C-alpha positions as CSV (number, residue, x, y, z in Angstrom):
1,M,102.7,116.9,91.3
2,I,102.5,116.7,87.5
3,Y,102.0,113.3,85.9
4,V,101.7,113.3,82.1
5,T,99.7,110.4,80.7
6,G,101.9,108.0,78.8
7,E,105.0,108.4,81.0
8,R,105.9,105.7,83.3
9,L,105.8,106.7,86.9
10,Q,109.3,106.4,88.4
11,P,110.1,105.8,92.1
12,H,111.8,109.1,92.5
13,Q,108.7,110.9,91.3
14,V,106.6,109.1,94.1
15,R,109.2,110.0,96.7
16,A,109.3,113.7,95.6
17,A,105.5,114.0,95.5
18,A,104.2,117.0,97.4
19,F,100.6,117.8,98.4
20,D,98.8,120.9,99.5
21,T,98.1,121.1,103.2
22,R,94.6,121.5,104.3
23,W,92.9,121.9,107.6
24,R,92.1,118.5,109.0
25,G,94.0,116.9,106.1
26,L,95.7,113.6,106.0
27,D,98.6,112.7,108.3
28,P,101.7,113.7,106.4
29,D,103.8,111.0,108.0
30,Q,101.4,108.3,106.9
31,V,101.2,109.8,103.4
32,H,105.0,109.8,103.1
33,A,105.3,106.3,104.6
34,Y,102.8,105.0,102.0
35,L,104.5,106.9,99.2
36,N,107.9,105.4,100.2
37,Q,106.4,101.9,100.3
38,L,104.9,102.5,96.8
39,A,108.2,103.9,95.5
40,D,110.0,100.8,96.8
41,E,107.4,98.5,95.1
42,L,107.8,100.5,91.8
43,D,111.6,100.1,92.1
44,R,111.3,96.4,92.6
45,L,108.9,96.0,89.6
46,H,111.2,98.0,87.4
47,R,114.1,95.7,88.3
48,E,112.0,92.6,87.7
49,L,110.9,94.0,84.3
50,T,114.5,94.7,83.3
51,T,115.5,91.2,84.3
52,A,112.6,89.6,82.4
53,N,113.4,91.7,79.3
54,T,117.0,90.7,79.5
55,E,116.2,87.1,79.9
56,A,113.7,87.2,77.0
57,E,116.3,88.8,74.7
58,R,118.8,86.1,75.7
59,I,116.3,83.4,74.8
60,R,115.4,85.1,71.5
61,Q,119.1,85.2,70.6
62,A,119.6,81.5,71.6
63,L,116.5,80.5,69.5
64,R,117.9,82.5,66.5
65,Q,121.2,80.7,66.8
66,W,119.6,77.3,67.1
67,Q,117.4,78.0,64.1
68,S,120.3,79.1,62.0
69,R,122.4,76.0,63.0
70,H,119.5,73.7,62.1
71,T,118.2,75.4,59.0
72,G,119.1,72.4,56.7
73,C,118.2,69.7,59.3
74,R,115.2,68.2,57.6
75,H,114.6,64.5,57.2
76,P,114.1,63.7,53.5
77,D,111.3,61.1,54.0
78,P,108.0,62.9,54.8
79,D,106.6,59.7,56.4
80,W,109.6,59.4,58.7
81,S,107.9,61.1,61.6
82,L,104.8,58.8,61.3
83,N,106.9,55.6,61.1
84,N,109.5,56.5,63.7
85,R,107.6,58.0,66.6
86,W,108.9,57.6,70.1
87,R,107.2,54.7,71.8
88,P,107.3,54.2,75.5
């Protein structure tokens, strides 16, 4: 199995991992079960990351639109915010 530093590990790489067999080595069924569990977790994390990045981009675009709509919305009196604060 070759893993180059800097690349993101993909689930299919974990599932395709192969190991040399050794006398009295690890139980191959346990190793493959663990690798499948790890691959499933990587897959879930990749989906969550994609969802989070999509949501962040949507929020950035909404903020840009809001900022462009409110560019000229400044109150002319600089003391306005001091005199007209919200009071419970």
